C-alpha positions as a LaTeX table, in Angstrom:
\begin{tabular}{lrrr}
\hline
Residue & $x$ (\AA) & $y$ (\AA) & $z$ (\AA) \\
\hline
Met1 & 0.01 & 0.02 & $-0.17$ \\
Thr2 & 1.38 & 3.41 & $-0.76$ \\
Glu3 & 1.81 & 6.10 & 1.76 \\
Ala4 & $-1.20$ & 8.27 & $-0.29$ \\
Met5 & $-3.33$ & 5.54 & 0.04 \\
Asp6 & $-2.59$ & 4.58 & 3.78 \\
Pro7 & $-5.41$ & 5.90 & 6.11 \\
Thr8 & $-2.69$ & 6.17 & 8.90 \\
Ala9 & 0.18 & 7.98 & 6.99 \\
Ser10 & $-0.10$ & 11.27 & 8.72 \\
Ala11 & $-0.55$ & 14.47 & 6.39 \\
Arg12 & 2.14 & 16.55 & 8.50 \\
Pro13 & 5.07 & 16.41 & 6.09 \\
Val14 & 2.51 & 17.99 & 3.15 \\
Val15 & 1.19 & 20.48 & 5.61 \\
Thr16 & 4.54 & 21.44 & 6.75 \\
Ala17 & 5.86 & 21.48 & 3.35 \\
Asp18 & 3.08 & 24.00 & 2.27 \\
Leu19 & 3.67 & 26.23 & 4.92 \\
Met20 & 7.08 & 26.34 & 3.90 \\
Ala21 & 6.54 & 27.05 & 0.85 \\
Arg22 & 3.78 & 29.69 & 1.19 \\
Thr23 & 5.52 & 31.52 & 4.05 \\
Gly24 & 9.36 & 31.11 & 3.34 \\
Leu25 & 10.16 & 30.00 & 6.89 \\
Asp26 & 12.37 & 26.89 & 7.13 \\
Asp27 & 14.09 & 25.45 & 10.62 \\
Ala28 & 17.14 & 27.39 & 10.12 \\
Met29 & 15.38 & 30.39 & 10.06 \\
Leu30 & 12.82 & 29.76 & 12.85 \\
Ala31 & 16.27 & 29.06 & 15.17 \\
Arg32 & 17.55 & 32.45 & 13.61 \\
Leu33 & 14.45 & 34.02 & 14.86 \\
Val34 & 14.35 & 32.35 & 18.55 \\
Tyr35 & 18.04 & 33.11 & 18.94 \\
Gly36 & 17.91 & 36.37 & 17.70 \\
Phe37 & 14.52 & 37.40 & 19.95 \\
Tyr38 & 16.19 & 35.66 & 23.28 \\
Asp39 & 19.48 & 37.88 & 22.39 \\
Arg40 & 17.03 & 40.87 & 22.91 \\
Val41 & 14.88 & 39.69 & 25.78 \\
Arg42 & 17.49 & 38.58 & 27.96 \\
Val43 & 19.14 & 42.23 & 27.65 \\
Asp44 & 15.81 & 43.89 & 27.90 \\
Pro45 & 15.41 & 45.93 & 31.18 \\
Met46 & 11.85 & 44.68 & 31.35 \\
Leu47 & 12.05 & 41.43 & 30.51 \\
Gly48 & 15.28 & 40.37 & 30.82 \\
Pro49 & 15.07 & 39.89 & 34.72 \\
Val50 & 11.97 & 37.66 & 34.54 \\
Phe51 & 13.90 & 35.25 & 32.24 \\
Ala52 & 17.12 & 35.66 & 34.45 \\
Glu53 & 15.25 & 34.55 & 37.52 \\
Arg54 & 13.87 & 31.34 & 35.71 \\
Ile55 & 16.61 & 30.31 & 33.22 \\
Ala56 & 20.28 & 29.33 & 34.43 \\
Asp57 & 20.94 & 27.07 & 31.15 \\
Trp58 & 19.80 & 28.68 & 27.81 \\
Gly59 & 20.82 & 25.78 & 25.75 \\
Pro60 & 17.88 & 23.24 & 26.50 \\
His61 & 15.55 & 26.49 & 26.86 \\
Leu62 & 16.42 & 27.44 & 23.16 \\
Ala63 & 16.49 & 24.33 & 21.66 \\
Lys64 & 12.75 & 24.06 & 23.39 \\
Met65 & 11.84 & 27.37 & 21.85 \\
Val66 & 12.70 & 26.22 & 18.44 \\
Asp67 & 10.83 & 23.05 & 18.60 \\
Phe68 & 8.26 & 24.94 & 19.72 \\
Trp69 & 8.04 & 27.37 & 17.13 \\
Ser70 & 8.79 & 24.86 & 14.51 \\
Ser71 & 5.43 & 23.05 & 15.80 \\
Val72 & 3.73 & 26.20 & 15.54 \\
Ala73 & 4.61 & 27.94 & 12.41 \\
Leu74 & 5.47 & 24.91 & 10.21 \\
Met75 & 2.99 & 22.41 & 12.25 \\
Thr76 & 6.04 & 19.52 & 12.55 \\
Gly77 & 4.84 & 18.22 & 15.52 \\
Arg78 & 8.17 & 18.61 & 17.18 \\
Tyr79 & 7.18 & 20.14 & 20.16 \\
His80 & 5.84 & 18.14 & 22.95 \\
Gly81 & 4.80 & 19.79 & 26.24 \\
Ala82 & 2.29 & 21.91 & 28.18 \\
Pro83 & 3.66 & 25.82 & 28.13 \\
Met84 & 0.56 & 27.05 & 29.88 \\
Pro85 & 1.50 & 25.71 & 33.50 \\
Lys86 & 5.12 & 27.09 & 33.64 \\
His87 & 3.48 & 30.78 & 32.75 \\
Leu88 & 0.81 & 31.04 & 35.19 \\
Ser89 & 2.90 & 31.87 & 37.99 \\
Leu90 & 5.11 & 34.58 & 36.26 \\
Pro91 & 5.26 & 37.72 & 37.43 \\
Val92 & 3.86 & 39.46 & 34.62 \\
Glu93 & 1.44 & 42.13 & 33.63 \\
Gly94 & $-0.07$ & 43.35 & 30.48 \\
Ala95 & 3.52 & 45.73 & 29.69 \\
His96 & 5.61 & 42.54 & 29.76 \\
Phe97 & 3.51 & 40.95 & 27.09 \\
Asp98 & 3.58 & 44.19 & 24.81 \\
Arg99 & 7.26 & 44.19 & 25.34 \\
Trp100 & 7.66 & 40.75 & 24.39 \\
Leu101 & 5.30 & 41.51 & 21.25 \\
Asp102 & 7.37 & 44.46 & 20.35 \\
Leu103 & 10.62 & 42.39 & 20.49 \\
Phe104 & 9.35 & 39.23 & 18.98 \\
Arg105 & 8.00 & 41.34 & 15.84 \\
Ala106 & 11.07 & 43.38 & 15.28 \\
Thr107 & 12.93 & 40.32 & 15.26 \\
Ala108 & 10.76 & 38.46 & 12.96 \\
Ala109 & 10.69 & 41.52 & 10.56 \\
Glu110 & 14.57 & 41.28 & 10.37 \\
Val111 & 14.85 & 37.75 & 9.84 \\
Cys112 & 12.05 & 36.47 & 8.14 \\
Pro113 & 10.74 & 37.21 & 4.50 \\
Pro114 & 7.55 & 39.02 & 5.22 \\
Ala115 & 4.95 & 36.53 & 4.50 \\
Gly116 & 6.86 & 34.33 & 7.21 \\
Ala117 & 6.90 & 37.30 & 9.47 \\
Ala118 & 3.35 & 38.03 & 9.08 \\
Trp119 & 2.72 & 34.13 & 9.80 \\
Val120 & 4.91 & 33.95 & 13.26 \\
Ile121 & 3.87 & 37.57 & 14.33 \\
Glu122 & $-0.09$ & 36.54 & 13.94 \\
Arg123 & 1.06 & 33.28 & 16.18 \\
Ala124 & 2.87 & 34.98 & 18.53 \\
Glu125 & 0.22 & 37.43 & 19.07 \\
Arg126 & $-2.44$ & 34.79 & 19.77 \\
Ile127 & $-0.11$ & 32.78 & 22.18 \\
Ala128 & 0.70 & 36.30 & 24.04 \\
Thr129 & $-3.27$ & 36.99 & 24.37 \\
Ser130 & $-3.90$ & 33.19 & 25.31 \\
Ile131 & $-1.32$ & 33.16 & 28.11 \\
His132 & $-2.01$ & 36.42 & 29.72 \\
Met133 & $-5.53$ & 35.87 & 29.89 \\
Asn134 & $-5.07$ & 32.53 & 31.57 \\
Ile135 & $-2.41$ & 34.37 & 33.88 \\
Leu136 & $-5.37$ & 36.41 & 34.86 \\
Asp137 & $-7.88$ & 34.11 & 35.31 \\
Ala138 & $-5.53$ & 32.34 & 37.43 \\
Arg139 & $-4.93$ & 35.19 & 39.57 \\
Gly140 & $-8.93$ & 35.95 & 39.64 \\
Asn141 & $-8.45$ & 39.25 & 37.70 \\
Tyr142 & $-9.99$ & 38.03 & 34.53 \\
Gly143 & $-13.40$ & 38.73 & 35.05 \\
Arg144 & $-12.58$ & 42.02 & 36.62 \\
Ala145 & $-9.68$ & 43.16 & 34.85 \\
Gly146 & $-11.32$ & 42.44 & 30.97 \\
Leu147 & $-9.32$ & 41.73 & 28.00 \\
Pro148 & $-5.61$ & 42.04 & 28.51 \\
Pro149 & $-4.43$ & 45.81 & 27.56 \\
Gln150 & $-3.40$ & 46.09 & 24.09 \\
Leu151 & $-3.28$ & 42.28 & 23.24 \\
\hline
\end{tabular}
């Protein structure tokens, strides 16, 4: 039986190839995006301290983030994890998410072709909104605070 006729064959490689063709993204570019973005985060006066208190060994974290963005942007399925619980206790507010998005947008615009930058930025905005809303909900503030500012 050929893969095209095999009902258990994954469509993932076809989807990934299509996304790569449409966005101009690939794993090497996503790695440059992740490393460049976190280079900015680490020296950022607002975000740097939040990360410095939690990440001692950046190598494994960056590798995990490359896998995460490969899964998010190219549907590769390389990331297997639950990011939400790790973020719920962070001491962050709406301004932190706004800054995170500013740095991400700038890095994506520099590293990715326009279609690829737009693709990952849209996903980053959705992720930031989701994490922020879940943090507010975990604090019991979502109902009172409404939607996260500027997200």
